[in-house]
Backbone as CSV, one residue per row, in Angstrom:
resi,resn,N_x,N_y,N_z,CA_x,CA_y,CA_z,C_x,C_y,C_z
1,ARG,-9.883,8.907,3.158,-9.182,7.300,3.596,-7.677,7.171,3.622
2,LEU,-6.748,6.728,4.459,-5.506,6.784,4.243,-4.670,6.727,3.585
3,HIS,-5.104,5.357,2.535,-4.414,5.249,1.429,-4.571,6.104,0.086
4,ALA,-5.905,6.690,0.459,-6.072,7.530,-0.660,-5.538,9.229,-0.469
5,ARG,-5.485,9.168,0.548,-5.098,10.719,0.913,-3.255,10.760,0.651
6,ALA,-2.479,9.106,1.024,-0.940,9.008,0.757,-0.730,9.323,-0.586
7,GLY,-1.852,8.663,-1.446,-1.809,9.072,-3.143,-1.140,7.665,-3.384
8,LEU,-1.849,7.081,-4.223,-1.510,5.435,-4.891,-0.890,5.882,-6.348
9,GLY,-1.065,7.355,-6.489,-0.262,7.751,-8.188,0.925,7.987,-7.405
10,THR,1.112,9.297,-8.573,2.687,9.552,-8.443,3.308,10.053,-7.319
11,ASP,2.839,10.520,-6.281,2.928,10.609,-4.591,2.463,9.954,-3.888
12,ASP,3.863,8.556,-3.629,3.533,8.024,-2.832,4.629,7.504,-1.546
13,ARG,4.617,8.994,-0.667,4.814,9.585,0.286,5.101,8.023,1.645
14,LEU,3.747,7.892,1.570,3.620,7.180,3.033,4.103,5.791,2.648
15,TRP,3.967,5.193,1.279,3.966,3.913,1.019,5.445,3.563,0.951
16,ALA,6.171,4.764,-0.020,7.775,4.350,0.041,8.316,4.611,1.795
17,ARG,7.723,4.822,2.517,8.566,4.761,3.929,8.938,3.397,4.220
18,PRO,10.185,2.858,4.721,10.423,1.724,5.111,9.906,1.268,5.840
19,VAL,9.915,-0.136,5.590,8.614,-0.954,6.695,9.289,-0.689,7.908
20,GLY,8.528,-0.593,9.030,8.764,-0.074,10.594,8.812,1.533,10.959
21,SER,8.535,2.071,9.416,8.649,3.397,10.035,7.806,4.153,10.800
22,ALA,8.324,4.987,12.233,7.621,5.486,12.769,6.601,6.049,13.098
23,ARG,6.447,6.589,11.254,5.141,7.213,11.266,4.003,6.400,10.917
24,HIS,4.296,5.469,10.462,3.379,4.252,10.476,2.813,3.627,11.847
25,GLN,4.062,3.404,13.165,3.607,3.075,14.092,2.784,4.185,14.632
26,GLY,2.780,5.329,14.670,2.716,6.508,15.447,0.989,6.261,15.237
27,LEU,0.782,6.134,13.594,-0.520,6.451,13.253,-1.546,5.083,13.813
28,VAL,-1.230,4.057,13.474,-1.483,3.211,14.391,-1.771,2.824,15.487
29,ASP,-0.845,3.540,16.637,-1.071,3.617,17.680,-1.768,4.702,17.893
30,GLU,-2.099,5.543,17.690,-3.124,7.052,17.340,-4.562,6.143,17.518
31,LEU,-4.736,5.569,16.274,-6.215,4.814,15.865,-6.580,3.507,17.125
32,ALA,-5.898,3.409,17.697,-6.121,1.903,18.328,-6.438,2.680,19.619
33,ASP,-5.166,3.548,20.341,-5.646,4.336,21.799,-7.189,4.880,21.243
34,ALA,-7.215,5.808,20.548,-8.832,6.089,20.329,-9.843,5.210,20.198
35,TRP,-9.678,4.047,19.151,-10.925,3.053,19.069,-10.994,2.306,20.385
36,SER,-10.070,2.120,21.049,-10.015,1.277,22.261,-10.891,2.158,23.559
37,ALA,-10.825,3.568,23.287,-11.854,4.589,24.190,-13.047,4.191,23.792
38,VAL,-13.226,4.420,22.589,-14.833,4.175,21.979,-14.604,3.600,20.689
39,PRO,-15.152,1.947,20.960,-14.882,0.998,19.928,-15.996,1.749,18.973
40,ALA,-15.599,1.576,17.411,-16.718,1.690,16.615,-16.833,0.675,15.417
41,LEU,-17.826,0.727,14.645,-17.716,-0.516,14.078,-16.509,-0.322,12.687
42,ALA,-15.990,-1.587,12.579,-15.009,-1.761,11.964,-15.387,-1.845,10.462
43,SER,-15.470,-0.678,9.727,-16.253,-0.435,8.141,-15.048,-0.110,7.297
44,GLY,-15.952,0.035,6.273,-14.811,0.070,4.963,-14.000,1.638,4.988
45,GLU,-14.677,2.349,5.504,-14.322,3.958,5.587,-12.898,3.871,6.261
46,TRP,-12.585,2.944,7.295,-11.032,3.109,7.944,-10.289,2.004,8.189
47,ILE,-10.924,0.590,8.133,-10.291,-0.481,8.765,-9.225,-0.971,7.681
48,ALA,-9.530,-0.735,6.430,-8.645,-1.588,5.657,-7.558,-0.512,5.382
49,ALA,-7.741,0.857,5.438,-6.218,1.796,5.685,-5.649,1.369,7.011
50,ALA,-6.114,1.285,8.175,-5.077,0.642,9.595,-4.578,-0.739,9.443
51,ALA,-5.493,-1.360,8.441,-4.377,-2.699,8.235,-3.535,-2.494,7.532
52,TYR,-3.291,-1.680,6.193,-2.384,-1.260,5.519,-1.288,-0.843,6.523
53,ALA,-1.820,0.139,7.016,-0.605,1.104,7.521,-0.029,0.156,8.585
54,ALA,-0.912,-0.653,9.284,0.013,-1.976,10.150,0.848,-2.486,9.660
55,ALA,0.472,-3.105,8.807,1.270,-4.131,7.953,2.655,-3.589,7.323
56,LEU,2.242,-2.085,6.740,3.832,-1.470,6.615,4.696,-1.019,7.663
57,ALA,3.936,-0.910,8.782,4.537,-0.780,10.121,5.408,-1.575,10.647
58,GLY,5.138,-2.726,10.653,6.027,-3.848,11.316,4.962,-4.962,11.870
59,ARG,5.433,-5.543,12.800,5.205,-6.928,13.248,4.215,-6.399,14.460
60,ASP,4.620,-5.265,15.230,4.274,-4.722,16.304,2.861,-4.067,16.480
61,ALA,3.197,-3.123,15.308,1.480,-2.633,14.677,0.329,-3.574,14.216
62,ALA,0.848,-4.515,13.702,-0.106,-5.438,12.860,-0.531,-6.215,14.294
63,VAL,0.268,-6.974,15.091,-0.094,-6.927,16.079,-1.524,-6.262,17.144
64,ARG,-1.254,-5.075,17.422,-1.880,-4.449,17.649,-3.240,-4.201,16.789
65,VAL,-3.042,-4.017,15.962,-4.739,-3.996,14.961,-5.201,-5.263,14.913
66,ARG,-4.386,-6.208,15.186,-5.065,-7.714,15.120,-5.798,-7.585,16.208
67,ALA,-5.277,-7.592,17.681,-6.059,-7.178,18.344,-7.228,-6.407,18.595
68,MET,-7.303,-5.461,17.587,-8.508,-4.859,17.901,-9.762,-5.471,17.098
69,LEU,-8.994,-6.023,16.003,-10.290,-6.935,15.090,-10.554,-7.965,15.801
70,ASP,-9.822,-8.673,16.784,-10.360,-9.865,17.837,-11.515,-9.794,18.460
71,ARG,-11.395,-8.277,18.665,-12.171,-7.933,19.983,-13.621,-7.247,19.303
72,LEU,-13.840,-7.495,18.237,-15.174,-7.172,17.658,-16.019,-8.175,17.636
73,ASP,-17.352,-7.405,18.011,-18.632,-8.429,18.277,-19.175,-8.357,17.040
74,HIS,-19.122,-7.569,15.773,-20.421,-7.447,14.875,-18.562,-7.642,13.563
75,ARG,-18.803,-8.310,13.000,-17.809,-8.491,11.316,-18.316,-8.279,10.481
76,THR,-17.519,-7.436,9.605,-18.169,-7.084,8.422,-17.012,-7.453,7.510
77,PRO,-17.415,-7.702,6.165,-15.959,-7.980,4.907,-15.211,-7.291,5.394
78,TRP,-14.841,-6.073,5.326,-13.706,-4.953,5.481,-13.123,-5.580,6.868
79,SER,-13.617,-6.047,7.963,-12.789,-6.345,8.923,-11.910,-7.652,8.770
80,GLU,-13.066,-8.567,7.960,-12.177,-9.887,7.596,-11.115,-9.541,7.018
81,ALA,-11.237,-9.178,5.866,-10.122,-8.615,4.807,-9.402,-8.269,5.778
82,ALA,-9.124,-7.199,6.795,-7.985,-6.161,7.218,-7.636,-7.411,8.171
83,LEU,-8.361,-8.434,8.680,-7.909,-9.414,9.772,-6.717,-10.169,8.946
84,ARG,-6.977,-10.479,7.720,-6.111,-11.285,6.543,-4.888,-10.476,6.718
85,THR,-5.226,-9.264,6.525,-3.987,-8.157,6.091,-2.652,-8.080,7.248
86,VAL,-3.296,-7.888,8.893,-2.384,-7.877,9.423,-1.971,-9.384,9.784
87,THR,-2.677,-10.353,9.712,-2.132,-11.647,10.034,-1.137,-11.939,9.156
88,GLY,-1.117,-11.746,7.692,-0.330,-11.655,7.155,0.817,-11.071,7.238
89,ALA,1.055,-10.009,7.782,1.974,-8.657,7.805,2.812,-9.411,9.168
90,VAL,2.128,-10.016,10.056,2.858,-10.973,11.378,3.634,-12.088,10.831
91,ALA,3.001,-13.045,9.675,3.804,-13.913,9.158,4.627,-13.497,8.359
92,ALA,4.626,-12.479,7.849,5.753,-11.975,7.041,6.885,-11.433,7.894
93,ALA,6.746,-10.816,9.042,7.505,-10.588,9.867,8.064,-11.690,10.526
94,ASP,7.591,-12.770,10.568,8.140,-14.217,11.606,8.721,-14.505,10.066
95,GLY,8.884,-14.178,9.059,9.617,-14.816,7.996,9.172,-16.137,7.282
96,ASP,7.638,-16.244,7.508,7.002,-17.250,6.835,5.679,-16.600,5.511
97,HIS,7.286,-16.387,4.346,6.653,-15.601,3.146,5.340,-16.226,2.698
98,ARG,5.404,-17.883,2.401,4.387,-18.125,2.289,2.668,-18.185,2.104
99,ARG,3.352,-18.100,3.689,1.748,-18.308,4.758,1.357,-16.454,4.310
100,ALA,2.264,-15.309,4.472,1.668,-14.125,4.391,1.314,-14.043,3.192
101,ALA,1.754,-14.736,1.827,1.480,-14.430,1.005,-0.341,-15.094,0.516
102,GLU,-0.516,-16.070,0.842,-1.579,-16.535,0.955,-2.944,-15.678,2.075
103,LEU,-2.207,-15.194,2.817,-3.265,-14.552,3.976,-3.472,-13.172,3.119
104,HIS,-2.638,-12.485,2.168,-2.945,-11.348,1.561,-3.774,-11.870,0.422
105,LEU,-3.712,-12.715,-0.146,-4.467,-13.481,-1.612,-6.392,-13.612,-1.076
106,ALA,-5.959,-14.240,0.662,-7.561,-14.422,0.799,-8.112,-13.170,0.957
107,GLY,-7.448,-11.859,1.274,-7.893,-10.727,1.899,-7.830,-10.010,0.448
108,ALA,-7.567,-10.432,-0.670,-7.661,-9.849,-1.899,-9.160,-10.269,-2.335
109,GLU,-9.414,-11.340,-1.774,-10.605,-12.288,-2.680,-11.858,-11.492,-1.851
110,VAL,-11.484,-11.031,-0.172,-12.464,-10.282,0.542,-12.812,-9.347,-0.335
111,TYR,-12.034,-8.428,-0.688,-12.024,-7.270,-1.181,-12.978,-7.672,-2.881
112,ALA,-12.516,-8.487,-3.330,-12.982,-8.807,-4.416,-14.769,-8.760,-4.077
113,ARG,-14.942,-9.653,-3.402,-16.509,-9.854,-2.864,-16.873,-8.314,-2.779
114,ILE,-16.715,-7.755,-2.077,-17.192,-6.244,-1.733,-18.100,-5.793,-2.974
115,PRO,-17.524,-5.327,-3.747,-16.488,-5.277,-4.302,-15.585,-3.617,-3.876
116,ASP,-14.058,-3.930,-3.948,-13.365,-2.703,-3.348,-12.102,-3.068,-4.208
117,VAL,-11.831,-2.594,-5.098,-10.797,-3.015,-6.592,-9.607,-2.071,-5.890
118,THR,-9.353,-0.779,-5.417,-8.539,-0.521,-4.604,-7.930,-1.330,-3.517
119,ASP,-8.843,-1.748,-2.289,-8.492,-2.218,-1.335,-7.664,-4.048,-1.903
120,ARG,-8.290,-4.161,-2.909,-7.918,-5.572,-3.650,-6.545,-5.718,-4.351
121,MET,-5.838,-4.475,-5.154,-4.778,-4.156,-5.460,-3.393,-3.829,-4.557
122,LEU,-3.939,-3.792,-3.285,-3.262,-3.452,-2.558,-2.692,-4.494,-1.531
123,ALA,-3.694,-5.154,-1.494,-3.095,-6.682,-0.959,-2.687,-7.746,-1.966
124,LEU,-2.953,-7.537,-3.219,-2.496,-8.025,-4.251,-0.986,-8.113,-4.440
125,ALA,-0.640,-6.367,-4.020,0.763,-5.830,-4.214,1.741,-6.711,-3.093
126,LEU,0.704,-6.455,-1.758,1.587,-7.200,-0.804,1.989,-8.780,-0.890
127,ALA,0.876,-9.287,-1.398,1.292,-11.022,-1.921,2.281,-11.159,-2.665
128,ALA,2.246,-10.384,-4.035,3.438,-10.468,-5.232,4.396,-10.161,-4.315
129,ALA,4.997,-9.396,-3.102,6.118,-8.923,-2.553,6.335,-10.491,-1.810
130,GLU,5.580,-11.068,-1.074,5.791,-12.150,-0.254,5.864,-13.171,-0.916
131,LEU,5.315,-13.548,-2.253,5.860,-14.495,-3.000,7.113,-14.244,-3.753
132,GLU,7.685,-13.193,-3.890,8.914,-12.694,-4.146,9.708,-13.319,-3.031
133,LEU,9.561,-12.645,-2.115,10.339,-13.577,-0.710,10.296,-15.000,-0.677
134,ALA,9.114,-15.686,-1.072,9.202,-16.970,-0.695,9.716,-17.738,-2.323
135,GLY,10.436,-17.317,-2.958,11.149,-17.276,-3.841,9.790,-18.240,-5.435
136,GLU,8.695,-16.783,-5.358,7.921,-17.492,-6.377,7.495,-16.142,-7.101
137,PRO,8.639,-15.349,-7.837,8.221,-14.413,-8.051,7.478,-13.648,-8.890
138,GLU,6.747,-14.766,-9.971,5.910,-14.298,-11.083,4.424,-14.956,-10.915
139,GLY,3.553,-14.186,-11.259,2.205,-14.787,-11.005,1.070,-13.912,-11.778
140,ALA,-0.041,-14.639,-11.406,-1.116,-13.610,-11.485,-1.325,-12.792,-10.440
141,PRO,-1.074,-12.512,-9.261,-1.034,-11.310,-8.634,-0.391,-10.288,-8.903
142,LEU,0.887,-10.679,-9.105,1.922,-9.527,-9.852,1.405,-9.294,-11.750
143,ALA,0.836,-9.975,-12.368,0.507,-9.390,-13.666,-0.851,-8.486,-13.356
144,GLU,-1.891,-8.650,-12.289,-2.775,-7.730,-12.002,-2.609,-6.351,-11.474
145,VAL,-1.396,-6.758,-10.641,-1.271,-5.586,-9.884,-0.333,-4.304,-11.145
146,ARG,0.236,-4.982,-11.935,1.265,-4.038,-12.730,-0.032,-3.516,-14.002
147,ALA,-0.525,-4.416,-14.551,-1.944,-3.897,-15.313,-2.723,-2.732,-14.547
148,PHE,-3.037,-2.966,-13.397,-3.984,-1.839,-12.721,-2.926,-0.735,-12.347
149,ALA,-1.625,-1.087,-11.947,-0.884,0.426,-11.883,-0.602,1.174,-13.119
150,GLN,-0.223,0.550,-14.411,0.096,1.154,-15.386,-1.637,2.033,-15.933
151,ARG,-2.635,1.183,-15.996,-3.973,1.647,-16.264,-3.812,3.237,-15.120
152,ASN,-3.771,3.250,-14.053,-4.207,4.051,-13.261,-3.250,4.835,-12.777
153,GLU,-1.943,4.930,-13.412,-0.703,5.672,-13.198,-0.235,5.539,-11.650
154,ALA,-0.390,4.329,-11.421,0.315,4.349,-9.756,1.279,3.517,-9.615
155,PRO,2.395,3.803,-9.419,3.592,3.523,-9.866,3.453,2.679,-8.201
156,GLY,3.350,3.616,-7.297,3.537,3.195,-5.748,3.116,1.351,-5.510
157,LEU,2.064,0.946,-6.596,1.672,-0.070,-6.093,2.876,-1.017,-6.713
158,LEU,3.795,-0.678,-7.414,4.796,-1.672,-8.046,5.670,-1.695,-6.967
159,ALA,5.951,-0.269,-6.273,6.984,-0.338,-5.240,6.381,-1.473,-4.012
160,LEU,5.202,-0.870,-3.843,4.760,-1.646,-2.471,5.200,-3.530,-2.914
161,ALA,4.500,-3.913,-4.395,5.233,-5.445,-4.549,6.512,-5.648,-4.467
162,ARG,7.352,-4.993,-4.190,8.742,-4.686,-4.443,9.186,-5.142,-5.733
163,ARG,8.573,-4.098,-7.255,9.052,-4.409,-8.181,9.811,-2.698,-8.357
164,PRO,10.143,-3.047,-9.569,11.083,-1.540,-10.103,9.793,-0.810,-10.383
165,VAL,9.813,0.443,-10.333,8.833,1.304,-10.201,9.358,1.979,-11.957
166,PRO,8.880,2.010,-13.086,9.068,2.319,-14.510,9.401,4.056,-14.039
167,ASP,10.503,4.698,-14.947,10.441,5.763,-15.012,9.307,7.068,-15.847
168,ALA,8.569,7.557,-15.264,7.710,8.412,-15.695,8.033,8.944,-17.007
169,GLY,9.324,9.643,-17.175,9.805,10.326,-18.012,9.926,12.189,-17.111
170,PRO,10.185,12.722,-18.293,10.563,14.144,-17.493,8.961,14.564,-17.352
171,ALA,9.071,15.535,-16.691,7.864,16.139,-16.122,7.565,17.649,-17.282
172,VAL,6.292,17.605,-17.934,5.721,18.556,-18.456,5.046,19.387,-17.904
173,ALA,5.015,20.621,-17.951,4.335,21.876,-17.257,3.526,22.068,-18.291
174,CYS,2.519,22.041,-18.031,1.097,22.566,-19.060,0.751,24.249,-18.776
């Protein structure tokens, strides 16, 4: 999975790229082109990662993935959550940060029902970032993301939530 390969732990290269990164847009374009040629079931194997990559790439990529999701004949919980992620990204790009947070929180709730803890944490991190931009910086989503990030040594989640990433200290060779 894209976010697993990107590394939610100490190697957060994909998540650390600036929003609107050409790398993210390229990945989304490649996926959308391939999917348009041969549509596949929007399963948990790839649709969440595509939605998060699109959210990080910016408005155009989010719109492209949302168009893919709008064409689905069969909805899955993963496609419903992904739809909320990309719609939240569009709202964020349009400056409606409160609405974006609400959509990311709704996606997190879908992931909670699946259950898919990792994708839930990513959705909550995006929600926390949007709540910050909406003027509501602290709250339950941020607390849950912080606890998960600490437990799982995943500082990239805090960066995604627009929070300072704690210094892990000097590297120790074993």
